[in-house]
Every structure is written in C-alpha cells, then in structure tokens.
N, C-alpha and C positions, 0 to 999 in steps of 0.2 A: 463586342462582346455585352452581354446585357448587363446594365448595372447593378442589379440583384447581386451580383458575385464579384463586383469590384469595390473594395473597400478604399477609404483615403490612403492609407498606408502602401495599399498595392499600387495606387495611382503613382505615390512617388518612386517605389522602389523598381517597377519594371522598366522605366526608361534609363533608370542607372544601369539595371543588369544588362538590359539589350545593348547600351553602349558601351560597356565592358567586352561584353561577348565577341560585338561586332570589331573592335578595336585592337583587342587581345588575343582572340582564339581563332578567329576566322583565315587572320594569315596564316596559322600552321595549318590549312587545312590544302596539303601539297603533296603529292604523289612520296616526296623526302622522308613525309610520317606517316601517310595512311597506310603506305606499302609494307610498315616497317614495324617488327614488333614495339610494343608499347613503351618498353624501357629507353628506345631510341629517344623519343619523345618526353619522357620524364621529366628529366632534369629542368627543360624549360616551362613544362607544366608546374613544378615545384615553385619557382619562380614566381610564376602568376599567382599561385597561390598566396605569397607574401603580398600582391598587390592587392589581392581582394580584401587580406585583413589590412591594409592600410586605407583601403577605401570605406571601410568602414561596413562591408558586405560578407563577413563570416559567420556561420551558425546561425543564419537568420532563422532557421526551423527550430532552432533549440529554445528551451524554456527562459526565460527573461533572468533567472537565477543561474544560468550559464551563459549568459551574454548574448542569447537571441532574443527573439522579438513574441517568441510564443503564437507563432503563426497557425492561423485554422487549417485544417487540411484542404479547404477551398482555396485559401490563401496561397499556400504553399505552390497547390498544383500551378496554380497558374505562374508561377515563378518556375517550376519544373517544366513547361512547357518552352518557356525561353531559354533557359539553360539548354535546353536537349536540341536548341539549332546549330550547336558544333558537339561532335562528338567527346569533345573534351571538358565541356560545361559543369556536369554535374561532379566531376572529378576534382575540378580547379575549386570549386566552391565548396567541396568536402560534403557533397549531398548523396554521394554514387550509392546504388545497391554493391555490396549488402550490409555497406557499412551504416548506412543511415536506419536500416531495419532493425541491427544490431543495438543501435545508438537508443532506438525508442525501447527496445525491450528491455535494456539493463538498466536504461530510467527506471522503468517500472517496477521492473520484479528482481534485481539483480541484488546481493548483499552488499554492505556499505564497502569491504575489503575488496571487492573486485570492480567496483566503480571505482576506487580510488587507483589501484594498480591499473585498471585496462579501459576504464570508461572515459576517464578525465584525458588522456592521451590520445582515445580516439577522437574525440571532439576535436580536440586541438590540432589533428591532422599531423601528428606524430607516429602514430600507426593505423595498420591497416586491420581489418577482421574478416572472418568468411563464416559460411553458415552451412553446415554439413548435413545433408537429410537426405537427399536421394541414394537409390544404391541400384546397382547395374544387375541384380540378380531378381528384385522385384519392379512391379508393375509402378511407375510414381507417381498413377492415377488413383494408386490406393495407398496412401500412406501408413493405413494401419498394419501394413504387411511388412516388416523391418526385421532386420536378421542382426542388426549390432547390438549388442549387449552392454551393461554396463551393471556389474554385478559387486555388492557391497564386498568389502574386505578389512575389517578394523573400521578405521576412520575413511578408509577411501573407496573409490569406483575402481574397479579396472574394467576396462572398456575393449572391446574387441569387434570389429566389424570392417567393412567393406563400403565404401563411399564413392559414389563420382558426381559430377558435374557439382563441386562445389567451388563455386565461383569466386576466383580472386584469393584463392589459398596460397597461390604465389608469392612470398614476401608479406603473409599476412602473420600477425604476431601471434593471433588466437584464432581458433574457430569456436564457433558453438555448435556443440554434436548433438545430434538426434539419436537417442539410444532407448532400449526398453531395459527397463527399470523394474516393471512390475509386470512379469511375463502372465500372468494367471489373473488381472484384472480384465474390465471389459476393455473391447479393442481399444476405444479411443481415451484409455485412461492406464495404456499400459508404458508409454514412452515419458522421457524427462527432457529436458535441455541443460547440457552441461558444458563449462566453459574447460578448453584444452587449450592450455597454451602448447603452439606449435612446436615448441624446440623440446616438448615432453617424450622422453625416452620410447619409443615403438609408433610415435607418427611418423608415417611415411607418405611423402609426395609421391605418387608412381609415376606420374604423367601430367603435362597438360595437353588434355584432349585435343586433338585437330577438328575443328569447327570449320566446314566447307574448305577444307585445304590447309587451314594455318593453328598454328598450336596457339600462337600467343604468348604471353609471358605476363609478369606482374600482375597488376590490376586487371587488364583485359586476357583474362584466359577462367580455363573450367578446369579444375585439377580432378582426378583422380585419387582416392586416399585410402589407405591403410591405417586401421588402427589395432595394433597387436601389442594385447598384454600393458594396455596404457594407464598407466595409475594416476590419478589425480584425486584432491581431496573431495569429500562427500559435499564441503561446504564451497567448492563452485560450482553446484547446482543452483539453477538460477528457475525462482519459482518454487512454486511446490512439486514434491516427486509427483508421477503421473501426469501432469499437467502439461506437458512437452504440446501435444496436439493441440489444445486450448492455446496456449501460448502462440503456436505456429499460426493458426487461424488470425488472431487475434493481431498478429506482424505481417500478414499475409494482404489482410482487408486493407488498412490504409496503403500497403505495398504497390498492390492494384492498381491504387489511383495515382500512384507517383510514375508509374510506367505506362497507363494510359494518358497521362500528360507528357509523359516524353515522347510516347508514338504521336502524338500530335504535333509537338515540335518539330520531329522530324518529319512529318508529312507536310507540315506548314513551308519548312526549309527545302523541301523536295519541291512543292508547288512554286515556291518562288524561283528555284533555278527554272525550271520549265518553263515559267512565262518570261523569264527572260531569255532565254534562249529563242523562244517561238517568237518573241519579240523582236528578235534582230538577227537569226538566221535567213539570208537570202537565199531563197530557191531557185529562183529566175530572176532576170533582172528587174526590179522594182517591187518584186512579188517576197513577201516575208512567209516564212512557215507558222505564223498564226495563222494566216489569211486562209488556211485549209481548215476545210469543216472535221477531218478526224481529230485535228489538233484540239479547235473548238472545244469538240465534244469532252476531251480528256480535261480540259480545264473547268468546263463547266459541269461537269460532274464530280472531281475533286474538290472544287472549292464547297459544294454544297453538302458532300461528305465529310471534310474536315470540319466544318461549321455545326454539322447535326451531332458528331462526335463530340466534338468539344460542351455542348450544352448537354449531352447525356453525361458527361464526365463530371462536371462542375455542380451537375444536378446531385450526381450519387455522392461526391463528395459532402455538399453542404447537408444531405441528408444523413451522409456518416458523422460529421459534426455536430449535429441536433440529436440524433437516435442512437449514435453506436453502430460498427458495423455490424452488427450479429441480426441487427432490425432490418438490415439492407441489401441481404445475403444477394436477392433475386438480383438486384441493382447490379452489384458488385459482378456478377457473372456477367448480365448483360454487356457492360462497357469494356469487359475485357476481351471477350471475341470479337465484338463489332469495331472498336478501334483498332486491335492489331490486326486484322483484315482490310480497315481504311488504309491505314499506314502503307499496308504491303501494295497495296493496289494502287497507291498514290507515286511511291515511289518507282513501281514496275512502269505508270504512263510518263514520268519524268522519263526515266532510262530509255522509253521510247521513242519519245519526244526528241532525244541528244543522240540517237544513232548509236554508231559506233563509239562516239566518244563517252556515251551514257555508261559503256562498259569497263571502261579505262580507269585506272586510281589520279588521273588528271582533275577529277570533279569528285563529290562527295558519294554518287548514288551507290555505285558498285560498293564499297565499304558496306554501307547500310544494308544494302540488298544482299549481301552475305552474312553480316551480323543479328541482323533482323528477324531473319527466317522463324528463327527460335521463338518471336515474339506469340506464335500461335501453338506453343509447345510447353514453356515454364510456367510456372503462377498456375498452373493449370491449363490441360488442352482446352481447344475449343469444343471439343465433343463432351468433356467433363462439364463445361459452363453450361452449353446449350442443353445437355440433360439437367441440370440443378435447374434453370431457367425455368422450362417447360413444365418439371413436377411442381416449382411452386405455384406456377400459373395454372396447372389444372388442378391442384388442390384446392382451388378456390371456387372449383367447379363440383368439387365433391368425389373428385376420384382421388384417392391416394393410391399412389404408384408406389412401388416398391422396387429397390434395386435388385438388379440380376445380374 
C-alpha cells in the first residue's frame, strides 16, 4: 500500500485489529453460524464487543470528545478493509451500516435532546438504528420521487408512508425516516429527515424481505415498513426542514467509501482463500491446482484488480478529506461501481477455484456471493453511477448532457 495513505496511527492500529479479527472472529466462520439467522451468533458477538472495548479499540471512528481517535476517512477506510475480512467485523467494532452513517449524521445535525437520548447509547453499542428511505412504489434511482408524507399537526409531524429495504430495522431502537415535508418546493428540497422511535404507535415492520431466499433477522435483515399516522414531535427533525436530500448525499458520500473499502476487504479474503486452496489442492499425484494456467490467470487478474481498486478508493477518500464529498462526486461514482464489480468477480473466481466446496456453507464464499450481489444496486445502481461519471467527464469537453 502506498505510504502516502498510511499514517503512524494506522501503522499501530491495523496489526492490532487484524490480530483480533483472526483470533476472535475467524473461528466463528462455520456452517453452524453462517447458515443460520444472525440472532444465532449475536450473543457471542456481543461478548466479542466487550473484548473490543477492553482492548481499547471501540469507537475508533468517533471524535476525540466521544472517546475516538477522530480518524480521517482515508484512515478509517483502511481499518474498514481489515474489519471486512470477517462478516462479523464491522458489527463487533460497532462500525456497521446503517449505524455508522446515522452516528455521523446525528453528530452534525441532531438537536441536543436527540443526541442525549439516542446518539450516546448508539455510540456505546447499547442500541441499533436504521435508515428508512427507499420505497417500493418508486424507483430507488430517483429519490426525489417519494410518497411518504410528514404533515404538521400542532407541534408534531404525522407521518404516513410505505418503505422497504430499511436495513437492520428488526430490533432497532429508532429509524431516521425520509419524508416529504415541503411538497411544493423544488424536487431536492421537498423531503426532511425525522427521527422516529420504533415503538411509536403506527410503526409497523411488515416483514424481513427474503434476499436470495433468506430473510435473516436482527442486524442482518432488510425490512418492509409501514408508517400509518405515526405522530412524532417536530423537534425530532434532524437538520433543517427540506434538507433531507442534502443530508442524505452528505451521509452517502463517506458511506460509499466505507462500502468500497469493505468490498476490498471481502475481495482480499476471497483471494486469500483462493490462493491457499490452489496451493494445497492436489489434482493428480504431485500436481497442485495452482499449477493450472486457468487458476494462475484467476490469481493474477484478481491481484491486479484488488490493488487497483484499493488505490482508487484511498485516493478518493483522501480527496474527500481535503475537499469535501461534493467536490469529488465523479470519483465517488467511479469507485462505487468499479469496486463492487471487482469484488464480485474475485468472489466468483474463488468459488470456481474451490469447485463444489465453494458453493457450500463450509467456507465463506457462498455467504458473500449471496449477500453481496446487491452491492451493484444499493447506494446507487451501477448504471446511475456510470451515467453520473460520464456526464461529469463530458461536461469538461463542453457537452452539457441532461437527464432524460
């Protein structure tokens, strides 16, 4: 990795975190847990969370006043890659989506009473949260179209709407809900973000949506939600009224870097599994799988693609640290689709190398194959990011494309 991105504190932290992941979490990667709902392994992971706290590694991404190290996005990205080498890494270190995004959002924009009641226990790992934006009736690639309404009534908002893919809603203490508060405003100024406690009357978790045949539960789930005459104080507004899309973009910019570094961590672990198997699987007497040119091609291409993606993402993270996310929108779009596709190719090559074993729950690959296909869809589908990048490039050539 280029020394440009590796700070002294990262040099100290990464080996500690890597050792913890390998010692405490890799042994949990077995069919007994991978083939069951998240709640089956969650009690053990809660114990591991306490070990993280004892090791002084809790909340590293937080500001110094909250016990963190105030890491830059570029620094945390490198930690995120290491955490991603286990499906449980981010959860155990309390840096999992959507909580990490909600934490950053509330730090900047939530009023004090919401921070006291919800943000502090969220940072301590005492509660979880979710982010409720996508709706089944409207294309997720055009978030300005939204049917969920929040209408003022006295000192309250009354919210009505239908959401889905509200990730990790099952067991969450609160949702950050995107709802239209200013229907007559310009498209990007119509919606607001409102904190809604999950035990509020009218909040209904309809189901955990089956993903590739598995609905999941607890943190590892995606819910369909109904908000029916849900009444919350207007004081639960996060940021300014009508600023919902602006806040969502601010949240998603760094969030996409988190995801991309997680993709790289998954690809790196899949690569390691592929190489280990290729070096030790005997195809015929005295001939190992890794001696076959097809497999050597898999290994060479994967190594190049992982390294290229890492450098692209860390460069983008550094630019966000220096210039802000809005200044590097094109770079963010580029790394999102490039890294997601790279990860899926590496997982697929590793499965192919393992043969039938790769399809089983005896190793991680089938778990990641089914859970990570969505990487090309969430936080902006590939096609949206490619179009945005191309428009940005063509604008530099004097062609002002417009949406159709």
